[in-house]
C-alpha positions in Angstrom: 120.6 84.5 112.4 119.3 81.7 110.3 117.3 84.2 108.1 120.5 86.2 107.5 122.3 83.0 106.4 119.5 82.1 104.0 119.6 85.6 102.6 123.4 85.5 102.1 123.1 82.1 100.3 120.3 83.4 98.1 122.1 86.6 97.2 125.3 84.7 96.4 123.5 82.5 93.8 121.6 85.5 92.5 124.8 87.6 92.2 126.5 84.8 90.3 123.6 84.6 87.8 123.3 88.3 87.4 127.1 88.7 86.7 126.9 85.8 84.3 124.3 87.3 82.0 125.2 91.0 82.4 128.9 90.7 81.5 127.9 89.2 78.1 125.1 91.7 77.5 125.9 91.8 73.8 124.7 88.2 73.6 121.9 88.3 76.2 120.3 91.8 75.9 121.3 93.3 72.5 119.8 90.5 70.3 116.3 91.0 71.8 116.5 94.8 71.4 117.5 94.4 67.7 114.8 91.8 67.1 112.1 94.0 68.6 113.4 97.0 66.6 112.9 95.0 63.4 109.5 93.8 64.5 108.3 97.4 65.2 109.9 98.7 62.0 108.3 96.1 59.8 105.0 95.3 61.5 104.4 98.5 63.3 105.3 101.0 60.6 105.2 99.4 57.2 102.4 96.8 57.7 100.7 98.9 60.4 100.1 101.8 57.9 98.0 99.4 55.8 96.1 97.8 58.7 95.3 101.2 60.2 93.6 100.8 63.7 92.5 97.9 65.9 90.0 98.7 68.6 90.3 102.4 67.8 94.0 102.4 68.5 97.0 102.7 66.1 98.2 99.2 65.1 101.7 99.9 66.5 100.2 100.7 69.9 98.2 97.4 69.8 101.2 95.2 69.1 103.9 96.8 71.3 102.7 95.1 74.6 102.9 91.7 73.0 106.3 92.6 71.5 107.6 93.5 75.0 106.3 90.3 76.7 107.9 88.1 74.0 111.5 88.8 75.0 110.5 88.7 78.7 109.3 85.1 78.2 112.2 84.0 76.1 115.0 85.7 78.2 113.7 84.5 81.5 113.4 80.9 80.1 116.7 80.8 78.3 118.7 82.4 81.1 117.8 79.6 83.6 117.8 76.7 81.1 121.2 77.7 79.8 122.8 78.4 83.1 121.6 75.3 85.0 122.3 72.9 82.1 125.8 74.4 81.7 126.4 73.8 85.4 125.2 70.2 84.9 127.5 69.8 81.8 130.5 71.2 83.6 129.7 69.3 86.8 129.9 72.5 88.7 126.3 72.2 89.8 127.3 69.3 92.1 129.0 71.8 94.4 125.6 73.2 95.2 124.2 69.8 96.1 127.0 68.9 98.5 126.7 72.3 100.2 124.2 73.0 103.0 122.0 75.0 100.7 118.3 74.2 100.7 116.6 73.3 97.4 114.4 76.4 97.8 117.4 78.6 98.0 119.0 77.0 94.9 115.8 77.3 92.8 115.0 80.8 94.0 118.5 82.0 93.2 118.3 80.7 89.6 114.8 82.1 89.2 115.9 85.6 90.4 118.7 85.5 87.8 116.1 84.9 85.1 113.8 87.5 86.5 116.5 90.2 86.6 117.4 89.6 83.0 113.7 89.7 81.9 113.2 93.0 83.6 116.3 94.6 82.0 115.3 93.3 78.6 111.7 94.4 79.0 112.7 97.9 80.0 115.2 98.1 77.1 112.6 97.0 74.6 110.1 99.5 76.0 112.7 102.3 75.6 113.2 101.2 72.0 109.5 101.4 71.4 109.4 105.0 72.5 111.6 105.9 69.5 108.7 104.9 67.3 105.6 106.0 69.2 104.7 107.5 72.6 102.8 104.5 73.9 100.9 105.2 77.2 101.1 102.9 80.2 97.5 102.5 81.5 98.6 100.8 84.8 102.3 100.8 85.6 101.9 98.7 88.8 100.0 96.0 86.9 102.6 96.0 84.1 105.5 95.5 86.7 103.5 92.8 88.6 102.7 90.9 85.4 106.3 91.1 84.3 107.3 89.6 87.6 104.8 86.7 87.4 105.6 85.9 83.8 109.3 85.9 84.3 109.1 83.8 87.4 106.9 81.2 85.7 109.2 80.9 82.6 112.3 80.9 84.7 111.0 77.9 86.6 110.0 76.2 83.3 113.5 76.8 82.1 114.9 75.2 85.2 112.7 72.1 84.7 113.8 71.8 81.0 117.4 72.1 82.0 117.0 69.3 84.6 115.6 66.8 82.0 117.8 67.9 79.1 120.2 65.2 77.8 122.2 67.5 75.5 122.5 71.2 74.5 120.1 70.5 71.6 117.4 69.5 74.1 117.3 72.9 75.7 116.1 74.4 72.4 113.3 72.0 71.8 110.7 73.7 74.1 111.5 77.3 73.0 111.4 76.3 69.3 108.5 74.0 69.1 106.3 75.1 72.1 107.0 78.7 73.2 107.4 80.3 69.8 104.2 78.9 68.3 102.2 79.7 71.4 103.6 83.2 71.4 102.8 83.9 67.8 99.3 82.3 68.1 98.7 84.3 71.4 97.4 87.5 69.8 100.6 89.4 69.7 100.1 90.7 66.2 96.3 90.5 66.0 93.1 90.6 68.0 91.9 87.1 69.1 88.4 88.1 68.2 89.3 88.8 64.6 89.9 85.0 64.2 87.2 82.5 63.0 85.2 81.1 65.9 87.1 77.8 65.8 90.4 79.5 66.3 89.0 81.8 68.9 88.0 78.7 70.9 91.4 77.1 70.4 93.1 80.4 71.6 91.2 80.1 74.9 93.5 77.2 75.7 96.6 79.1 75.0 98.0 80.4 78.3 100.3 82.9 76.5 97.2 84.5 75.0 96.0 85.4 78.5 99.4 86.9 79.4 99.5 89.0 76.2 95.9 90.2 76.8 96.7 91.1 80.5 99.9 92.9 79.4 98.0 94.8 76.7 95.5 95.9 79.3 98.2 97.1 81.6 99.7 99.2 78.8 96.8 100.5 76.7 93.7 99.6 78.7 92.3 97.1 76.2 91.2 93.8 77.6 90.5 90.9 75.3 90.6 88.2 77.9 89.8 88.6 81.6 92.9 90.0 83.4 92.0 88.5 86.7 91.8 85.1 85.1 95.3 85.6 83.6 96.7 86.5 87.1 95.0 83.5 88.7 96.3 81.3 86.0 99.8 82.6 86.5 99.7 82.0 90.2 98.4 78.4 89.8 101.0 77.6 87.1 103.8 79.1 89.2 102.7 77.0 92.3 102.5 73.8 90.2 105.8 74.3 88.4 107.6 75.4 91.5 106.4 72.3 93.3 107.6 70.2 90.4 111.0 71.9 90.3 111.5 71.4 94.1 110.6 67.7 93.6 113.2 67.5 90.8 115.9 69.0 93.0 115.0 66.8 96.0 115.2 63.7 93.8 118.4 64.9 92.2 117.0 64.4 88.7 119.5 65.4 86.1 122.3 65.6 88.6 122.5 62.3 90.4 121.6 60.3 87.2 
């Protein structure tokens, strides 16, 4: 009986989040599709013809896995940070805290909303890529599993950002000054091992570089960084960030003060 109650509570929050982003798909899904279309057109076709091949594969094949994971990261993050902060701003989030919902149900419901948006965007971007090239999928199960882990992690990070944000401007600081640089420096458009040794060493401390490498392996079978290390890292980060998010909820940070 209690399990059914928790499931109903969880599905209620998830349904609210799903309906919220899906009904404005022109703002939530379409921009990512258009952006990736431009990336593939410019980098994959025009610049790719001059670059030729990387690791014996066409350049467009090499960059597409990274281009798919980019909107997965940004959409899972922005979905939760935007939704939770809007609830704080409108004071509607307080209704959740006076209800008998557990903090785990609240957090998981928001995270699932971000995950659902990330999967839809990732699939839409992959479909767009098929219009340019017939890219193989080396390991479908691994690609889905990595999409799940990455979207869960960045959904939680979005939740944490939303809890500490003081204004709407604050929710754009992390995506602009942290996520975007790390993504572009994570080997999306190039091989890490084509960099000078100093930058190769620096890239080893970039978590997104491991995610891009693992995603690339799932799609085209090329592994620049150890995929198992990437999966272990994702599990550890999810555990740490989830624990921090639950602590924030239990303390009422961003809601009670």
